[in-house]
C-alpha positions as CSV (number, residue, x, y, z in Angstrom):
1,M,-0.1,0.1,0.2
2,K,1.3,3.6,-0.7
3,Q,1.3,6.3,1.7
4,D,-2.0,7.7,0.5
5,A,-3.9,4.3,0.9
6,R,-2.6,4.1,4.3
7,A,-3.9,7.6,5.4
8,N,-7.1,6.9,3.7
9,A,-7.4,3.5,5.9
10,A,-6.5,5.6,9.1
11,I,-9.4,8.1,8.4
12,S,-11.9,5.5,7.9
13,I,-10.8,3.8,11.3
14,L,-10.6,7.1,13.3
15,D,-14.4,8.1,11.8
16,N,-15.6,4.5,13.4
17,F,-13.7,5.5,16.7
18,L,-15.0,8.8,16.8
19,V,-18.6,7.5,16.7
20,G,-18.1,5.3,19.9
21,Q,-16.7,2.0,18.4
22,N,-14.0,0.0,19.9
23,L,-10.8,0.7,18.2
24,N,-9.2,-2.8,18.6
25,S,-12.7,-4.3,16.9
26,V,-12.3,-1.5,14.2
27,L,-8.8,-2.5,13.4
28,S,-9.6,-6.1,13.4
29,R,-12.5,-5.6,11.1
30,W,-10.6,-3.6,8.7
31,A,-7.8,-6.3,8.4
32,K,-10.5,-8.9,7.8
33,N,-12.1,-6.9,5.1
34,N,-9.0,-5.7,3.4
35,R,-6.8,-9.1,3.4
36,Y,-4.6,-7.7,0.5
37,A,-2.9,-5.6,3.2
38,G,0.3,-7.1,4.5
39,S,1.5,-7.1,8.1
40,S,3.8,-4.1,7.6
41,D,0.6,-2.2,6.1
42,R,-1.6,-3.0,8.9
43,E,1.2,-2.0,11.5
44,S,1.6,1.3,9.8
45,I,-2.0,2.2,9.7
46,R,-2.1,1.3,13.4
47,N,0.8,3.6,14.4
48,I,-0.8,6.4,12.3
49,V,-4.1,6.0,14.4
50,F,-2.5,5.5,17.7
51,D,0.0,8.5,17.2
52,I,-3.1,10.5,16.5
53,L,-4.9,9.3,19.5
54,R,-1.9,9.9,21.8
55,V,-2.2,13.8,20.8
56,K,-5.9,14.0,19.8
57,K,-6.8,16.7,22.3
58,T,-4.1,18.9,20.7
59,L,-5.4,18.3,17.3
60,T,-9.0,18.6,18.3
61,S,-8.3,21.9,20.2
62,V,-7.0,23.4,16.8
63,L,-10.0,22.2,14.9
64,E,-12.1,23.7,17.5
65,K,-10.4,26.9,17.3
66,E,-10.7,27.0,13.5
67,K,-14.3,25.9,13.7
68,Q,-13.6,23.0,11.5
69,P,-15.2,19.4,11.9
70,I,-13.6,16.8,14.0
71,N,-13.5,13.7,11.9
72,G,-10.8,11.3,10.5
73,R,-9.7,13.3,7.8
74,A,-9.3,16.5,9.9
75,L,-7.2,14.4,12.4
76,V,-4.9,12.9,9.7
77,F,-4.4,16.1,8.0
78,L,-3.3,17.9,11.3
79,Y,-1.2,14.8,12.2
80,S,0.6,15.1,8.8
81,V,1.0,18.7,9.3
82,F,2.1,18.4,13.1
83,Y,4.7,15.7,11.9
84,A,5.9,17.7,8.6
85,L,4.9,15.1,6.5
86,N,4.6,15.6,2.6
87,L,1.0,16.5,2.4
88,N,1.0,16.0,-1.4
89,E,1.9,12.4,-1.2
90,I,-1.0,11.8,1.3
91,F,-3.9,13.8,-0.2
92,T,-3.5,12.7,-3.7
93,G,-7.2,12.7,-4.7
94,Q,-6.5,9.2,-6.5
95,E,-8.6,6.1,-6.3
96,Y,-7.2,4.7,-2.9
97,G,-6.2,8.0,-1.4
98,P,-7.9,11.0,0.4
99,K,-9.3,13.8,-1.7
100,E,-7.0,16.5,-2.7
101,L,-6.3,19.4,0.0
102,T,-9.2,21.9,0.6
103,D,-8.6,25.7,0.6
104,F,-8.5,25.6,4.1
105,E,-6.0,22.9,4.5
106,K,-3.7,24.4,2.1
107,E,-3.9,27.9,3.8
108,F,-3.5,26.1,7.1
109,S,-0.4,24.2,6.1
110,K,1.1,27.2,4.8
111,I,0.7,29.2,8.3
112,S,1.9,26.4,10.2
113,K,5.2,26.2,8.4
114,E,6.0,29.6,9.5
115,N,4.7,29.0,13.2
116,I,4.0,25.5,14.0
117,K,4.2,26.2,17.8
118,G,1.7,28.8,17.4
119,C,-0.8,26.7,15.5
120,F,-0.5,23.9,17.9
121,G,0.5,25.2,21.2
122,I,1.2,22.5,24.2
123,T,-1.7,20.7,25.5
124,D,-2.1,18.0,28.2
125,N,-3.3,15.1,26.4
126,I,-5.4,13.7,29.0
127,P,-9.2,14.0,29.9
128,D,-10.3,17.2,31.4
129,F,-11.7,16.0,34.4
130,L,-8.4,14.1,35.3
131,I,-6.0,17.1,35.1
132,A,-6.3,18.3,38.8
133,E,-5.8,14.6,39.8
134,F,-2.8,14.1,37.8
135,K,-1.2,17.1,39.1
136,R,-1.9,16.1,42.6
137,S,-0.5,12.8,41.9
138,L,2.5,13.4,40.0
139,G,3.6,17.0,41.3
140,R,6.6,18.1,39.7
141,K,6.7,15.2,37.5
142,F,3.4,16.1,35.7
143,K,4.7,18.0,32.8
144,D,7.4,15.2,32.0
145,A,4.6,12.7,32.2
146,M,2.4,14.7,29.9
147,R,5.1,14.7,27.1
148,L,6.0,11.0,27.5
149,L,2.3,9.9,27.0
150,E,2.4,11.7,23.7
151,K,5.2,9.4,22.6
152,R,5.1,5.7,21.6
153,A,6.2,3.1,24.4
154,P,9.4,1.5,24.5
155,I,9.3,-2.3,23.3
156,S,11.1,-4.7,25.8
157,I,11.0,-8.6,26.5
158,R,11.5,-10.8,29.4
159,V,13.7,-13.7,29.1
160,N,12.4,-17.0,30.5
161,P,15.3,-18.6,32.5
162,L,13.3,-22.0,32.5
163,K,14.3,-22.0,28.5
164,S,17.0,-19.5,27.9
165,D,19.2,-16.7,29.1
166,I,20.2,-13.2,28.1
167,S,23.1,-14.0,26.1
168,S,21.6,-16.7,23.9
169,T,18.5,-15.0,23.5
170,L,20.3,-11.7,22.1
171,K,22.3,-13.9,19.8
172,Y,19.2,-15.5,18.4
173,L,17.4,-12.0,18.1
174,S,20.3,-10.7,16.1
175,L,20.3,-13.6,13.8
176,E,16.7,-12.7,13.3
177,G,17.4,-9.2,12.5
178,I,16.2,-7.9,15.7
179,E,18.1,-5.8,17.5
180,G,18.3,-5.7,21.5
181,K,20.3,-4.9,24.7
182,K,20.5,-6.1,27.9
183,S,18.6,-4.1,30.4
184,K,20.2,-2.1,33.0
185,I,17.3,-2.1,35.5
186,V,16.1,-5.8,35.5
187,R,17.5,-9.2,35.8
188,Y,15.9,-10.8,32.8
189,G,14.9,-7.8,30.4
190,I,16.2,-6.9,27.2
191,D,15.4,-3.4,25.4
192,I,14.2,-3.9,21.8
193,I,15.8,-1.2,19.6
194,G,15.1,-2.4,16.1
195,N,12.5,-4.5,14.2
196,P,10.3,-5.3,17.1
197,R,7.3,-6.4,14.6
198,R,9.0,-9.5,14.2
199,L,9.1,-10.6,17.9
200,T,6.0,-12.7,18.1
201,K,6.8,-14.3,14.8
202,I,10.1,-16.1,15.7
203,Q,10.8,-19.6,16.7
204,A,12.3,-18.5,20.3
205,F,9.1,-16.9,21.1
206,K,6.9,-19.8,20.1
207,E,9.3,-22.1,22.1
208,G,8.6,-19.9,25.3
209,C,12.2,-18.7,25.4
210,F,10.6,-15.0,26.1
211,E,7.7,-13.0,26.5
212,V,7.0,-9.3,25.5
213,Q,6.7,-7.4,28.8
214,D,7.2,-3.9,29.9
215,L,10.6,-3.5,31.9
216,H,8.9,-1.6,34.7
217,S,6.2,-4.3,35.0
218,Q,9.2,-6.7,35.2
219,K,10.9,-4.5,37.9
220,I,7.7,-4.4,40.0
221,I,7.7,-8.3,40.2
222,E,11.1,-8.6,40.5
223,D,11.4,-6.6,43.7
224,L,8.6,-8.6,45.6
225,P,9.4,-10.6,48.5
226,L,9.1,-14.0,47.2
227,N,10.0,-17.5,48.0
228,D,9.8,-20.8,46.2
229,H,7.8,-23.8,47.0
230,T,4.9,-21.6,47.9
231,K,1.2,-21.2,46.6
232,V,0.6,-18.2,44.5
233,L,-2.8,-17.1,43.3
234,D,-3.4,-14.4,40.5
235,Y,-6.7,-13.1,41.4
236,C,-7.3,-11.1,38.4
237,A,-5.0,-13.0,36.2
238,G,-6.3,-11.9,32.7
239,A,-3.7,-13.3,30.3
240,G,-1.5,-14.2,33.1
241,G,1.7,-11.8,32.5
242,K,2.2,-11.2,36.2
243,I,1.9,-14.7,37.5
244,L,4.0,-16.0,34.6
245,S,6.7,-13.5,35.6
246,I,6.6,-14.9,39.1
247,A,6.3,-18.5,38.0
248,C,9.5,-18.2,35.9
249,A,11.5,-16.1,38.5
250,L,10.7,-19.0,41.0
251,K,11.9,-21.4,38.2
252,G,8.6,-23.2,38.5
253,K,9.1,-24.3,42.0
254,G,5.7,-23.5,43.5
255,K,1.9,-24.0,42.9
256,F,0.5,-21.3,40.8
257,Y,-3.2,-20.6,40.4
258,I,-5.2,-18.2,38.3
259,H,-8.6,-16.8,38.7
260,D,-10.6,-14.3,36.3
261,I,-14.0,-13.6,35.4
262,D,-12.9,-13.5,31.5
263,E,-12.8,-17.1,30.4
264,G,-11.1,-15.9,27.1
265,K,-8.3,-14.3,28.9
266,L,-7.8,-17.3,30.9
267,K,-7.5,-19.5,28.0
268,E,-4.7,-17.3,26.7
269,A,-3.0,-17.5,30.1
270,D,-2.9,-21.2,29.6
271,L,-1.5,-21.0,26.1
272,R,1.3,-18.7,27.6
273,A,2.0,-20.9,30.7
274,K,2.4,-24.0,28.2
275,R,4.7,-22.2,26.1
276,A,6.7,-21.1,29.0
277,G,7.1,-24.4,30.4
278,V,5.0,-23.8,33.9
279,K,1.6,-25.1,34.9
280,F,-1.4,-23.2,36.0
281,I,-4.2,-24.4,38.1
282,R,-7.3,-22.7,37.4
283,L,-10.0,-21.6,40.2
284,E,-13.7,-21.3,39.4
285,S,-15.5,-18.3,41.3
286,K,-17.9,-20.9,42.7
287,N,-15.0,-22.7,44.3
288,L,-13.0,-20.0,45.8
289,Q,-14.1,-20.0,49.3
290,K,-12.8,-23.8,49.6
291,H,-9.4,-22.2,49.4
292,C,-9.9,-20.0,52.4
293,C,-6.4,-19.4,54.3
294,S,-4.6,-21.2,51.6
295,F,-2.3,-18.9,49.8
296,D,1.1,-17.6,50.5
297,Y,0.9,-14.7,47.9
298,I,-2.1,-13.3,45.9
299,I,-1.5,-10.9,43.2
300,A,-4.2,-8.4,42.9
301,D,-3.5,-6.7,39.4
302,V,-6.6,-4.9,39.6
303,P,-8.8,-3.3,36.7
304,C,-7.5,0.7,36.7
305,S,-7.7,3.6,34.4
306,G,-4.4,2.3,32.9
307,S,-3.2,5.7,32.9
308,G,0.6,4.6,33.4
309,A,0.2,2.6,30.0
310,W,-2.2,5.0,27.9
311,R,0.8,5.5,25.4
312,R,0.4,1.8,24.5
313,N,-3.5,2.0,24.5
314,P,-4.3,5.6,23.8
315,Q,-8.0,4.8,23.0
316,Q,-8.4,3.9,26.9
317,K,-7.9,7.6,27.9
318,W,-10.5,8.9,25.6
319,R,-13.3,6.2,26.7
320,I,-12.9,6.7,30.7
321,T,-15.4,9.0,32.2
322,P,-16.1,10.1,35.8
323,E,-18.8,7.3,36.3
324,S,-16.6,4.6,34.7
325,L,-13.7,5.7,37.1
326,N,-15.8,5.3,40.0
327,E,-17.0,2.0,39.2
328,I,-13.2,1.0,38.7
329,L,-12.4,2.4,42.4
330,T,-15.2,0.3,43.7
331,R,-14.2,-2.7,42.0
332,Q,-10.7,-2.3,43.3
333,T,-12.1,-2.2,46.9
334,V,-14.2,-5.2,46.2
335,I,-11.3,-7.3,44.8
336,L,-9.1,-6.6,47.9
337,D,-11.9,-7.7,50.2
338,E,-12.4,-10.8,48.4
339,A,-9.0,-11.9,48.0
340,K,-7.9,-11.1,51.8
341,D,-9.7,-14.2,53.3
342,L,-7.9,-16.5,50.8
343,L,-4.5,-15.5,52.3
344,K,-2.7,-17.5,54.8
345,R,-1.5,-15.7,58.1
346,N,1.9,-13.9,57.4
347,G,1.1,-14.2,53.8
348,F,1.2,-11.2,51.2
349,I,-1.1,-9.5,49.1
350,F,0.6,-7.8,46.0
351,Y,-1.9,-5.0,45.0
352,I,-0.7,-3.7,41.5
353,T,-2.1,-1.0,39.2
354,C,-0.6,0.5,35.9
355,S,-2.1,3.7,37.2
356,L,-0.4,7.1,38.0
357,L,-3.2,8.3,40.1
358,K,-3.1,8.4,43.9
359,I,-7.1,7.7,44.0
360,E,-6.5,4.3,42.6
361,N,-3.1,3.7,44.4
362,E,-2.3,5.1,47.9
363,E,-5.6,6.0,48.8
364,V,-7.2,2.6,47.9
365,I,-4.5,0.9,50.1
366,N,-5.1,3.5,53.0
367,K,-8.7,2.7,53.1
368,F,-8.2,-0.9,53.2
369,L,-5.6,-0.8,56.1
370,M,-8.1,1.5,58.1
371,E,-10.9,-1.1,57.8
372,N,-8.5,-4.2,58.0
373,K,-6.3,-3.9,61.1
374,H,-5.0,-7.4,60.8
375,F,-2.9,-6.2,57.7
376,R,0.0,-4.1,57.7
377,L,1.9,-2.3,54.9
378,F,5.1,-4.1,54.2
379,N,6.3,-2.0,51.5
380,K,5.1,0.2,48.7
381,K,6.5,1.5,45.3
382,N,5.5,3.8,42.6
383,V,7.5,3.3,39.3
384,T,7.1,6.3,37.2
385,I,6.6,6.5,33.6
386,D,9.9,7.1,31.7
387,N,11.9,6.3,28.5
388,F,12.3,2.7,29.8
389,G,8.7,1.8,30.6
390,D,5.5,2.4,31.8
391,G,4.0,3.8,35.0
392,F,3.1,1.4,38.0
393,F,2.3,1.1,41.6
394,C,2.6,-1.8,44.0
395,A,1.7,-2.2,47.7
396,V,2.8,-5.2,49.4
397,L,0.3,-6.0,52.1
398,Q,0.9,-8.6,54.9
399,K,-1.7,-10.5,57.1
400,K,-0.8,-10.4,60.5
401,N,-0.1,-13.5,62.6
C-alpha cells in the first residue's frame, strides 16, 4: 500500500472510533475486510491511528479554534502537518487516497510552516476531568509525564530462565534481524531497539524462550518478597502476565493458581503457561471459598484507569469517564476484600496497578488498612513512566499472625 492508501485507511478507522466504536474491533474488522494489506501495512496504519490518539486533544483543540469539523480526515491532516509529512503524497485525490487538500487545509499548512508552535501550542493530552488529579498525584513530574504520554512506548522482552538466558536470546534475536540490548534495570530484561514487529513471529518466542513485557512491569515483580515452593494465586489473572513472570522467576518451584471472570483471557494464560513450561491451576469463582486461608501470595493486579500505560493503549484515555472511574475504584476495593480471606497468616497480597493516580493507588490501600487492622503495609513502590517503561504502583500487604 502507498502512503495515501494507508492514510485513507486511518481516516476510515478514526471515523468509526469517533462515533464510539471499540478501536481494537475496528482495526480487526478493517484487516479482515482488506486482506490484501500486508503485516507492514497494518502496522503502519495502526501506528498512524495510535500516534493521532496520543495527541488527539492537541489536534481537536486546533479544529475547535478554527471551527472545523472533528473527523478522521481532519485528524490525519493535522497529524501530517504536526509531523511535517509531505501532504501532496498523502492527499493525492487518487483512487485509494484521500481527496486533495481543501482551500482551508492549504492555507493552514502554509501558516503552520511559519509558526507551528503557534498553531498547535502545548496541550495536556488527557481528559479534562483528570487534570487536577494528575497534577496532585505527580507533582513536579506532571509535565514530563504529559510529554511521555504523547510518544510511543518502548518495547522490551523478559527472558524465560527456564528455557534460555540473556546472552543466548540476544544472539538469537540478532540472527533474526532484531536488535536488542541487555536492560540495566531488571535481571531478565532486554530492550528492543530495532525491528520489534517480528518478535512474536520467531521460533524462540513460540518455544517460550521469552515474553514481550514492559521493563517496569518486570521490575515490580522482581522486587517482590518471594520464596519458592509456595502457593501463589493471581486473582485477576487476565492473560497471566504477572503470575507467569513470578513462576519463571521462581523457576517453576511452587503451585500457581489463576482466577479471572474473563474465560477468554484465562485460555490465553493457559497457552502462555504451556509455552513457557510452567503449569497453572484454574480456580472457578464458585470454588474460591474452599481455598480460604490457603495462599502464601495473592497477586491483585486490579482493573484500573491504565493511565501509566496510556501511550500503549491511547484509546483507553478517551473512553474513561467520571462514572467509569468510580466503577473502577469500587471494583478495586471489592477485589481486595474478596482476596484477603484467601490468604494465609503472614502471607502477602501484592496490590498492583498500571495507574499514575493516587485515588487508585495510595488512597485505596489507606482505606483498606483502616478497615482491616489485621493487615500491615510491608512495602509500597511507585514506578514512574519514563523512557524505559510504563508507570506502575505496587503495595505489599502482609496479613498479621
